[in-house]
N, C-alpha and C positions, 0 to 999 in steps of 0.2 A: 707698508706693502706699496708698490707702485700702481698707480691708477692707471687703466688700460685706456690708451689710446684711440679714440674713433677712427675707422678707417678714413682715407682720404681727409684729415681733418686738417683745417688750413693753420699753420703754425707760424706765419708772417707776423711779425710785431712791429717792423720798422723798414724804412727804405730809405737808403744811401744815395743821394744824388748830389749832382755838381753844385758848389755853392754859388758859381757864377750864374746858374740858372735862376736862382731864387733873386739875385740882383737885377736880373735881364728884364728890362720895362717892357720888352717886346712879349713876354710870357706872363706879364702881372694880368690873373683874371682870366686866362684863357685855358681852354681846353688842353692845350700842349702840355702846360705845365701838371697837369693832372695825370696824363697821360705818363709822362715821365717819371713822376713818383711811383706810378703802379708798376713800369716796366722796371725801374730800378729793385723792387722787391723780387724779382726774379734771378737777377746777375749773380754770377760766381765771384770768386774774389780777383777774378781778373775783369771785370766789370762786362762780363760778355752773357747772352742769354739767348734761348732760342726759342721763348714763349711764343705760342700761336695768336696774333692777331684777335682771334676769334674769344680767346681765353680772358684778354685784357677787356675785350668788349663786355664780356659777360662780368667781370670784376667791377667793372664801372657803371654797367646799366646803359651802355649807348651802342650804338650799329657799329658793324665791323666797317663799315665805309667810313665811319667819323674818326676810328682809330688809324684806319690807314692815312687820311688827310693830316692828322697831326702828327704821325711818325715822320712823315714827308716832310713837314714843317720843322721837325727837330732834326733832320739830316740837314735839311738848308740851313738852320741856325747854328750848326757845328756841334749837336750835344750828343748825337749817336752816330753811328755809320755803321755799315753792312761789312761783314768780316767774311774768311769763307767758310762754308758748311763743314761741319768734321764726319758728317755721315751721308752718303747719297741717297738714304731711304728718310733723309730730314726733308720735311715738308716746308717747315716755316722758315724764315731767315735768320740768321745768327747776327745779333744785333750788340754793338759794344759802345756802352755808354763812355763819351770823351771826357775825361778830367785833366785839366791844362797841366797842372804838375805830374800827372802819372806817366809813365812810359807810353807811347803809340805803338810800340811793336809788341805783341804778345809775346815774345820768346824773351822779350826784355823785362815786360811784365812778371813773367814767370820766375825770372832770377831774383827778384825781390821776395818771392813766397818762400814759405819753408818748407822741407823736404815733405812734412807732413802735409801740408797745405797742397803741393802739387800733385802726391798721390790720391788725396781727396778728390781734386778737379778731375783727375784721370778717372778714378772710380765712377763719379757723377757722369761723366760723357760715356763712359761703356755702358752703364747703366742706361742711358738716354739710349744709345745705339741700339740695344737689346728690344727695348720697347719700341722704338721705331721701325725695326724690323719685323717685330709681332705684329704690328699694325698693318705694315705692308703686306704681310703674308695673309691677314684675316680680308684685304683686300682683293688679293689674288685669288684666295679660295671661294668668296663669293663670285668671281668671274669664273669658277670652274678651273682654274690654273694650280700648278703643285706649288707649292711654298718653297724656298730657298735657304740656303744654309748661312748662318752667320758667316758676315764678311770677317776675313783676318784683321785688316788694317785699311778702311778707306781713303784715309790721308796719304798713302803711299801713292807714289807714282806708280801705274801699272807697268811700265818700261824696266823699272830699278827694282820691282819689288824682288826679294829673295823666296817668294811664295811661288809655286809651279801655276803657270795659267790652267785654269779650268778646261778650256775648249780643246787642249792638247792630250787631255786623259781620255782612255780607251773606256767605253760605255760596254758593262757586260749586260747579258741575257736578263739580269735582274733590276734592270733599269739605272740609275746611277750610283751604285754601291760603291764603286771606286772612287768617284768625287765626292761621296760622303765620308770616306776613310782619309783621303787627304785632307780636306777640309776639317774634320776634327784634329788631325795630326798639325795641320797650320795652326789651329787654336791654340793648342797645347804650346807649341812653340812660341807663338805670341805672347799666351799669358806667363810662360817662364822668362821670355826677354822683360818682361814689364816686372816680375819680379827683381831680375837681376839688376835692373835699373834703379828700382826701389831701395835695393841693399847699398848701392852706390849714393844715392840720396841720402840715406839715414848717417852713413858712416860721414860723409862730409858734413852733415849737419851738425853732428856730434864733435866733430874735429873743428867747430867752429868758421868753417867756409862754406857756406851754403850754396850748392849748385843746381843747375834746371837741365833736363833733358829734354830732348823733342822726338817727334818721330823718326828722323833718322837714326840718331841714336837706338833705339827699339829695333831698326832695321838692322842696323850692325850686329847689335847682340843676337838678333833672331840669324844672322849668318854664323857667328860663332857657336850657337847653339848646334845647329844643323851639321856643323863640323864636328862636333863631338864636346864642346865644352860643358863641362858639369858644374853645378853648384858650388860643388868642394871646390873644383880649380878655381873660381870665380871667387869665391870666399879667400882662399887662400893669396890671390893675387891682390886683392883689396888690402888685406892684411898686412902682406910685406911693404905696400906702397904706403899705408899708413904710417908703418913704424919707420919705414924711410924718411918721410916727409918730418915726423916727430923728432927723429934723430939729427936731422939736417935743418930744421927750423925752416920748413919750406912749407908752402899752402899745397892743399890738394890738388889732383889734375882738374883744369876746368872743365873736362869732357869725356865721355867714353871712348872717344878716337884715340886717347893719349894711351890706352890699354893694349892697343894693337900690337905691338912686338911682345910683351909678357902673355897675351892670349894665343900668340902662335907659337911662341916656346913651350907654353903648356899643352896647345893641341900635337905638336911635332913629338913632345916626350908621350903623350897617350897612345901616340899611333906607333911610334916605336914599341910600346909595352904591348900593344895589341898583335903587332906583327910577330914579337918573341912568341907570344903565346901561341900564336895560330904556328910558328916553326915547331915550338915544342909539341903542340898537340898534333902534328903531322910525324914527326920521327919518334913520337913515343912509342916502345914497343916495337921498333921497327931497325933497332940497331942491331948487326950482326955480334 
């Protein structure tokens, strides 16, 4: 029988930090090394964390100002660096622990992870986005403002995103009904695109050629889904590609963009089928 876990129980048992930090005489006996040790208990497989400085201060029993000062020292020493935030509602900075022998680019670091690890990271960040949005909406409600909907993808450039801009959508007499419908539809498309990409990662991993995905890949798949690509079509495309690679002893495609041509063909066939169904429906019962 499983023992029920207490709510908000701290399950951290260890910290993974750069070995060079332990050998650095500048950090011997300093609070900076302790802050780095605590910081590393919050990092994911990419060495990235968005834990707040207030939380670190609470863990260590010191002031937030002291944590801020030590983080600045760690940045100056080259052991951590600031990276791009993954959510516009994220209050704390995203920090990446620097390992000398590890890839500095996040996309390159993702390529070294298995498909399961990549998906796990995406799920963790998606959960964090929801929590950040929830906290943001609580603050808005205290200020007497209406809550906002879950954003589709904050990391995609608004000028190139495939989702319609909310400012151009009509508002009905019931308020933002149309906006809510469109936002919910966009959320469904975004989640489906992630499932499509996850299937690609799993197949590549099982084939023995692990691959990685990025936000642009999810955006591309979202375009395809909006054009009519189904999971059945996508599965057939991946199956045909895997069989071709196995038969000809070739590696799996390195990215989602490779499938632009087969996807276009699949969408073309589906459109032809729909057109034929429409024609049949029009002429049915109207022949002389």
